[in-house]
N, C-alpha and C positions, 0 to 999 in steps of 0.2 A: 569117309576121306575127302579131302576137298574136291572140286570140281564142278562142273555145270551140268545138271540134271534137267530131264525133262520128267513130269508128272502127268499122268493122264486120269482122268476121273470119267466113266463112261455109265451111263444109264440106260438099262435095257428096258423094252417095252413090258407091262404084265403079260403076264402068260395069258394066252386066249384073248388077248387084244383083237377085236375083230377089224380095226383098222390098220393094221398089218404095219405100224410105226416101226422105224428104222432105229437102232440105238442110237442115243444122242452122247456126244462127249467133248471134252473141254481139257485143253493143253495148257501147262503153266511151264516154264523154264525156271530153276532155282540153281543160284550158284553159291555153294558151299567155300567160304573162305576160310582161310587159316588165322586165327588170331595171333597178333603177334607176342613176341616173348623175348623176354630179357634176363639174363643174369650178371649181376654187379658183385665184384668184389668187396665183402662188407667194410673192410677197415683198411687205411693207409696212413703211415706215420711218418712226418715232414718236420724238417727244420725250419725254424723260423729267424734263422742266419743263412742269407745267401750262398754264402763262402761253403757253408756246410749240406746244401743240398736243399733247396727250399721250392721247389716247383714240382708239380704234379701232373701228369697227362692222364687227363679222365677219360680217355678214348682206352687206355690200357686197363682201366678197371672194368670194362666190359668183357667178361669172359666169354659170354654165350649170346645169341640171338641179334635182337635188330642194331645196329650201330649207327641208323641217321636219323636219333631221336634228338631230344634237348636236355641239356642241363639247367637245374636252379640251385643257386646260392641261397639254402632255405633261411639260414641263421644269420645270412650275411657277415661272412668272415671276414670282410678287409682285405682280402686276398686282393693282386693286380693281375691285369694279363684279361685276355678271353678265354671263353670254351674253346678246347677241351684241354687246353694248357694256362693253369694259373701258378702265381708265384707268392706264397706263403711268407715272404722276407719281411719281417717287421710285425708280423700277426701275434696279436696278442696270445699266449699260450691257452690252448684248451682243444674241446671237441666240437667240430662243425660239421653239421648236417648237411648233405647235398643230395638232391632228386633227378632221377632221370626218367624223362617218358618219352617213349617211342612214338614214331610218326608215319607209321604204316599200315594203321588198321582201314580197313575197307569195311563202310557202313554193312550190317548192321554192328561189327566188331568194334572194341574200343580199344584203346591203345593200352599197351602194359606199363607199369611203374615201376621203378626199382631204386633203390638209394644206397649211400654209402655214409659212413664217417670218417674225416680227415681231423686226425689227432696232431696237431702242432705243439710241439715240445720247445722247451727254453734251452736252446744250443748255446746260449752264452752261458749258460752254468751246467748244461750236462758235460759229464765224461766222455761218453761215446754214444755214436747214433748207428744204429744199425738198422737198414731197410728192412720192411717185410715183406715188399714184392718191388719187382724190377722189371720191365718191358728190353728184351734184347733185340729189336725190330730196327735198326739202325737209322730211328726218327732224332735222334739227338738228347732226348729227354729220357733218363733213368733208363738208360741201354746197360748199364753195369750194377754188379752188387758189389758196394764196396763200402768200407767201415771209416767211420769218421771220427776224430778223437782230438779234443782241443786242450789236451795235456801233453806234455814230453811222454815218450814210452821208451824204455829199454830193449823189450823186445816184446814179439807180437807173432801169433800163430792164430792162422784161420785155416776151418776144413770144411768142406761142404759135400755130402752124402744124399744120395738117392735113397728110396725106400727099401732097397734091397743092401743097402751097407757099402757099396760101391763108392769110393774116395773120388768124386768129380775134380773136385779143384781143393789146393794147399798151398799156402803163401807165409812166408815168414816177414813180408814187407807190407807194412799198412798202406801203402801207395799201389799195391797190385788191386786187380779188381776181376771179378771172375764174370766173363762174358756170356754166360748160358751155354757153355758147348762143351763137350767131354769128346777129347781125341780128333779134335778138328769138326766134329758134327754137333749141330743144334740139339739139346736135349728137351724131351718132351714137356709141354705144359703142365704145371701142375707143383707141388709144394716138396721141398727139399729140407735137410735137416743140416742146421750150421753150428761147428764150437769154435769158440773164440776163445784164446787166452792172450792176456796182457799184463806184462808188468812196467808200471809207470816208473818214472825216474825220481819221484818221492818215495819209493818203497811200497807203495800198494798194489797188490795182485789182484785181479778180475778174471772172471771165467763166466762166459756166457753159453747159453745153448737155447736155440730157437728155430723156429721155421722160415724160409723165404718163398715165396709164390712166383713163377717164372710165368709171365702173360705175354702175350704178342697181340 
């Protein structure tokens, strides 16, 4: 366990020592430190059209561990802003890698490293954008689970369930958003299942099932 310990080494005189020497000892204080750790959500999908939701709050991607470290845009995505919030409006569609390094290691421990990928989708041609995570922490960024469609729709149904099959949220209005609560109480952090049914004005019908992660 971590803490400060004192280690003492004692040398006894040999048996039968005619000089009757006293035992000799030396002590050393040793500090045992906890190495830093961090867990990063692996992937976030984002739109490259600002009106469809193009910002990412990277602090919400740290699910546990040290949150005082530094992010690095490894693949130079071209996103604007400054960490922890970047805007991917206008960024070329693709997958971009980001590295997170903690900043709390105490010698001789070393800092922990985590990484995530941001998948930028071309929302100028995409029919519907469904986030795979959101952070309902009232910071003004990704606070809601909401669906964006860039085509006219006739009907819309969205259902969100927990792992026990409890229907936490449902709506037939695409402008409605789930705020991460159930009966007025915040749901636990974790993964939830959604079902989405859309009938477009041109007659096409789409059904989607997937997971959305609640982080704070």
